[in-house]
KEVEX-249962 format. One record per residue (C-alpha): residue number from 1; x, y, z. Coordinates in nm, 4 decimals. Layout:
residues N
  nufi         X         Y         Z
   NUM         X         Y         Z
...
end
This chain:
residues 262
  nufi         X         Y         Z
     1    8.7117    8.5662   12.7506
     2    9.0673    8.6904   12.8017
     3    9.3041    8.3980   12.7965
     4    9.6533    8.2915   12.6995
     5    9.6340    7.9635   12.5133
     6    9.8879    7.7146   12.3830
     7    9.8295    7.3784   12.2176
     8   10.1141    7.1261   12.1893
     9   10.3652    7.3878   12.3041
    10   10.7148    7.2424   12.2658
    11   11.0547    7.3027   12.4196
    12   11.2045    7.3965   12.7540
    13   11.3287    7.7457   12.6660
    14   11.0152    7.9398   12.7576
    15   11.1244    8.2533   12.9525
    16   10.8969    8.1689   13.2467
    17   11.0283    7.8162   13.2938
    18   11.2586    7.7913   13.5969
    19   11.1643    8.1487   13.6934
    20   10.9241    8.2287   13.9768
    21   10.6312    8.4329   13.8497
    22   10.2632    8.4990   13.9162
    23    9.9489    8.5895   13.7221
    24    9.7578    8.7930   13.9806
    25    9.3873    8.6975   13.9361
    26    9.4411    8.4153   13.6882
    27    9.4467    8.0371   13.6902
    28    9.6864    7.8288   13.4806
    29    9.5606    7.4955   13.3497
    30    9.8305    7.2691   13.2020
    31    9.8248    6.9215   13.0513
    32   10.1656    6.7538   13.0295
    33   10.1623    6.5844   12.6890
    34   10.5253    6.4728   12.7126
    35   10.8071    6.5203   12.9583
    36   10.9031    6.4883   13.3223
    37   11.0117    6.7349   13.5855
    38   10.8861    6.9307   13.8847
    39   10.6276    7.2019   13.9390
    40   10.6861    7.4340   14.2336
    41   10.4006    7.6443   14.3721
    42   10.4814    7.8374   14.6874
    43   10.6226    7.5802   14.9297
    44   10.4748    7.2844   14.7391
    45   10.6744    7.0716   14.4953
    46   10.5302    6.7935   14.2818
    47   10.7059    6.5660   14.0360
    48   10.5178    6.5360   13.7074
    49   10.5293    6.3081   13.4067
    50   10.3263    6.2500   13.0925
    51    9.9551    6.2606   13.1665
    52    9.9718    6.5055   13.4560
    53    9.7202    6.7888   13.4656
    54    9.8074    7.0936   13.6745
    55    9.5739    7.3658   13.7959
    56    9.7800    7.6510   13.9399
    57    9.6537    7.9555   14.1268
    58    9.8369    8.2300   13.9434
    59    9.8466    8.4512   14.2518
    60   10.0978    8.2115   14.4078
    61   10.4618    8.2267   14.3026
    62   10.5228    7.9254   14.0822
    63   10.7486    7.7802   13.8196
    64   10.7969    7.4622   13.6172
    65   11.1288    7.2792   13.5867
    66   11.1143    7.0243   13.3029
    67   11.3940    6.7698   13.2713
    68   11.6184    6.8795   12.9821
    69   11.6762    6.5222   12.8633
    70   11.3066    6.4484   12.7897
    71   11.1013    6.6287   12.5198
    72   10.8696    6.8704   12.6996
    73   10.5300    6.9330   12.5375
    74   10.2257    7.0829   12.7064
    75    9.8787    7.2235   12.6483
    76    9.8048    7.5393   12.8453
    77    9.5238    7.7827   12.9169
    78    9.5660    8.0847   13.1445
    79    9.2253    8.2275   13.2334
    80    9.0776    8.4928   13.4621
    81    8.9919    8.3016   13.7801
    82    8.6732    8.5028   13.8379
    83    8.5196    8.3288   13.5387
    84    8.5492    7.9802   13.6869
    85    8.5961    8.0485   14.0579
    86    8.2634    7.8979   14.1619
    87    8.3655    7.5751   13.9907
    88    8.7177    7.5397   14.1303
    89    8.6811    7.6714   14.4842
    90    8.5372    7.3407   14.6056
    91    8.8639    7.1557   14.5404
    92    9.1249    7.4329   14.5113
    93    9.3253    7.4006   14.8305
    94    9.6453    7.6009   14.8300
    95    9.8027    7.7053   14.5026
    96    9.8147    7.3732   14.3170
    97    9.5782    7.0929   14.2223
    98    9.7499    6.7901   14.0652
    99    9.5787    6.5146   13.8677
   100    9.7153    6.2141   13.6797
   101    9.5252    6.0990   13.3714
   102    9.5196    5.7518   13.2190
   103    9.6184    5.7026   12.8551
   104    9.2571    5.7153   12.7353
   105    9.1871    6.0210   12.9499
   106    9.4958    6.1924   12.8090
   107    9.3586    6.1561   12.4572
   108    9.0202    6.2929   12.5588
   109    9.1765    6.5892   12.7379
   110    9.4064    6.6617   12.4442
   111    9.1032    6.6793   12.2147
   112    8.9261    6.9144   12.4563
   113    9.2296    7.1427   12.4801
   114    9.2503    7.1461   12.1007
   115    8.8832    7.2430   12.0728
   116    8.9137    7.5041   12.3488
   117    9.2134    7.6652   12.1783
   118    9.0312    7.6703   11.8435
   119    8.7255    7.8286   12.0051
   120    8.9379    8.0943   12.1766
   121    9.1118    8.1799   11.8508
   122    8.7813    8.2012   11.6649
   123    8.6425    8.4204   11.9468
   124    8.3635    8.1726   12.0168
   125    8.3656    8.2557   12.3831
   126    8.0737    8.0455   12.5034
   127    8.2113    7.7357   12.3321
   128    8.5602    7.7979   12.4726
   129    8.4157    7.8517   12.8191
   130    8.2250    7.5239   12.7892
   131    8.5347    7.3261   12.6859
   132    8.7322    7.4588   12.9849
   133    8.4521    7.3431   13.2148
   134    8.4579    7.0003   13.0496
   135    8.8323    6.9678   13.1073
   136    8.7939    7.0546   13.4746
   137    8.4895    6.8317   13.5120
   138    8.6812    6.5317   13.3757
   139    8.9846    6.6066   13.5935
   140    8.7842    6.6277   13.9143
   141    8.6752    6.2700   13.8552
   142    9.0301    6.1322   13.8536
   143    9.0843    6.1170   14.2260
   144    8.7603    5.9574   14.3401
   145    8.5139    5.7052   14.2050
   146    8.1928    5.8381   14.0553
   147    7.8886    5.6719   13.9123
   148    7.8891    5.6977   13.5325
   149    7.5244    5.7999   13.5462
   150    7.6176    6.1139   13.7378
   151    7.8814    6.2226   13.4870
   152    7.6405    6.1604   13.2010
   153    7.3649    6.3642   13.3607
   154    7.5980    6.6577   13.4302
   155    7.7240    6.6512   13.0699
   156    7.3644    6.6463   12.9451
   157    7.2729    6.9416   13.1659
   158    7.5745    7.1399   13.0453
   159    7.5036    7.0567   12.6822
   160    7.1425    7.1664   12.7119
   161    7.2334    7.4957   12.8794
   162    7.5232    7.5640   12.6398
   163    7.3033    7.5126   12.3335
   164    7.0534    7.7689   12.4612
   165    7.2852    8.0217   12.6227
   166    7.2360    8.3009   12.6979
   167    6.8635    8.2249   12.7275
   168    6.7125    8.1761   13.0705
   169    6.6708    7.8010   13.1055
   170    6.4488    7.6882   13.3900
   171    6.5074    7.3863   13.6096
   172    6.1619    7.2666   13.5155
   173    6.2587    7.2757   13.1472
   174    6.5793    7.0794   13.2101
   175    6.3856    6.8336   13.4245
   176    6.1325    6.7662   13.1503
   177    6.3921    6.7287   12.8750
   178    6.6164    6.4926   13.0745
   179    6.3300    6.3108   13.2473
   180    6.4884    6.3694   13.5884
   181    6.3340    6.5438   13.8868
   182    6.4603    6.8893   13.9781
   183    6.5992    6.7863   14.3163
   184    6.8097    6.5138   14.1543
   185    6.9408    6.7547   13.8885
   186    7.0381    7.0171   14.1466
   187    7.2006    6.7664   14.3809
   188    7.4041    6.5871   14.1128
   189    7.5169    6.9048   13.9374
   190    7.6292    7.0627   14.2642
   191    7.8050    6.7445   14.3768
   192    7.9927    6.6974   14.0491
   193    8.0810    7.0578   13.9641
   194    8.0775    7.2482   14.2930
   195    7.8371    7.4962   14.1311
   196    7.4615    7.5301   14.1239
   197    7.2851    7.5110   13.7878
   198    7.1964    7.8774   13.8247
   199    7.5602    7.9706   13.8931
   200    7.6698    7.7870   13.5798
   201    7.4105    7.9637   13.3647
   202    7.5042    8.2965   13.5213
   203    7.8734    8.2354   13.4476
   204    7.7938    8.1784   13.0805
   205    7.5873    8.4971   13.0637
   206    7.8611    8.6989   13.2351
   207    8.1140    8.5561   12.9906
   208    7.9022    8.6626   12.6932
   209    7.8478    9.0077   12.8462
   210    8.2243    9.0526   12.8825
   211    8.2724    8.9786   12.5130
   212    8.0024    9.2230   12.4032
   213    8.1325    9.4953   12.6344
   214    8.4887    9.4453   12.5189
   215    8.4342    9.3955   12.1466
   216    8.1225    9.5963   12.0547
   217    7.9616    9.9328   12.1132
   218    7.6212    9.7878   12.1995
   219    7.4576    9.9858   12.4837
   220    7.4923    9.8187   12.8233
   221    7.1144    9.8007   12.8705
   222    7.0814    9.6120   12.5422
   223    7.3624    9.3768   12.6444
   224    7.1640    9.2989   12.9597
   225    6.8698    9.1913   12.7429
   226    7.0854    8.9961   12.4980
   227    7.2576    8.7992   12.7730
   228    6.9412    8.6987   12.9546
   229    6.9558    8.9320   13.2536
   230    6.6373    9.0835   13.3893
   231    6.7322    9.4422   13.3171
   232    7.0377    9.6620   13.3582
   233    7.0417    9.6544   13.7377
   234    7.0463    9.2742   13.7395
   235    7.3402    9.2656   13.4957
   236    7.5279    9.5317   13.6927
   237    7.4858    9.3508   14.0241
   238    7.5867    9.0090   13.8870
   239    7.8707    9.1487   13.6758
   240    8.0242    9.3454   13.9621
   241    8.0076    9.0422   14.1910
   242    8.1789    8.8179   13.9329
   243    8.4288    9.0579   13.7765
   244    8.4898    9.3135   14.0500
   245    8.3711    9.6169   13.8524
   246    8.0574    9.7437   13.6815
   247    7.9917    9.6690   13.3115
   248    8.0573   10.0349   13.2254
   249    8.3899   10.0355   13.4113
   250    8.4878    9.7103   13.2403
   251    8.4129    9.8575   12.8974
   252    8.6134   10.1719   12.9750
   253    8.9071    9.9612   13.0883
   254    8.9247    9.7667   12.7636
   255    8.7921   10.0156   12.5103
   256    8.8549   10.3596   12.6573
   257    8.4962   10.4765   12.6083
   258    8.4126   10.8151   12.7568
   259    8.1213   10.8939   12.9822
   260    7.9587   11.0918   12.7021
   261    7.9528   10.7856   12.4787
   262    7.7837   10.5862   12.7529
end
């Protein structure tokens, strides 16, 4: 997973603060650990303070203006939006989503950012991917009441899938393990995450495929098997839909492999 990550980033002298910029196909996820100021995304301006969580569509011109008189500390992940688009499109309206966390939620989010950053640095892509989803899942619960049972079920579903990724996990299997019927599982997961269970599993497999294509010389057909796709054509179709290019083109882009080597 390609990402720019910062944990407990301090100071107000970052070159992109107070300067309009964009990240093309990326999303920027920021937790304000300390500080006050404004975030400007396109024509939208929001005042922020400690505990704010910002999800910014990188394609929109944006910048952050922290107050110079208050220590500014943030956690940040910039990630390719294609990897989490199915999750965020249900609530991403315009270029900015703004949440405000309570003190206890701030601590939980800080721990998740810390774990996500560690996973990114250790190149544990599936774990990092999972932690980003957890951050977003918690944030989407800030602005409306949810039954605790629902959140618990969704976490259990994610945990079960994450532990077995990139295996193909059936709904029937999840249903039996969690002692919930399949309709309930599908309905709750879709309601809470904006994704289907299948879409979530597919996102994890695509994420793992990206890592193998980028960092190894394993043949594409073997990667399809390793990541739980039903053959090369299935991987190619899903990968192109999610990433915008075929697995072979993606590998060439990042590793410069010739046609002969493929």
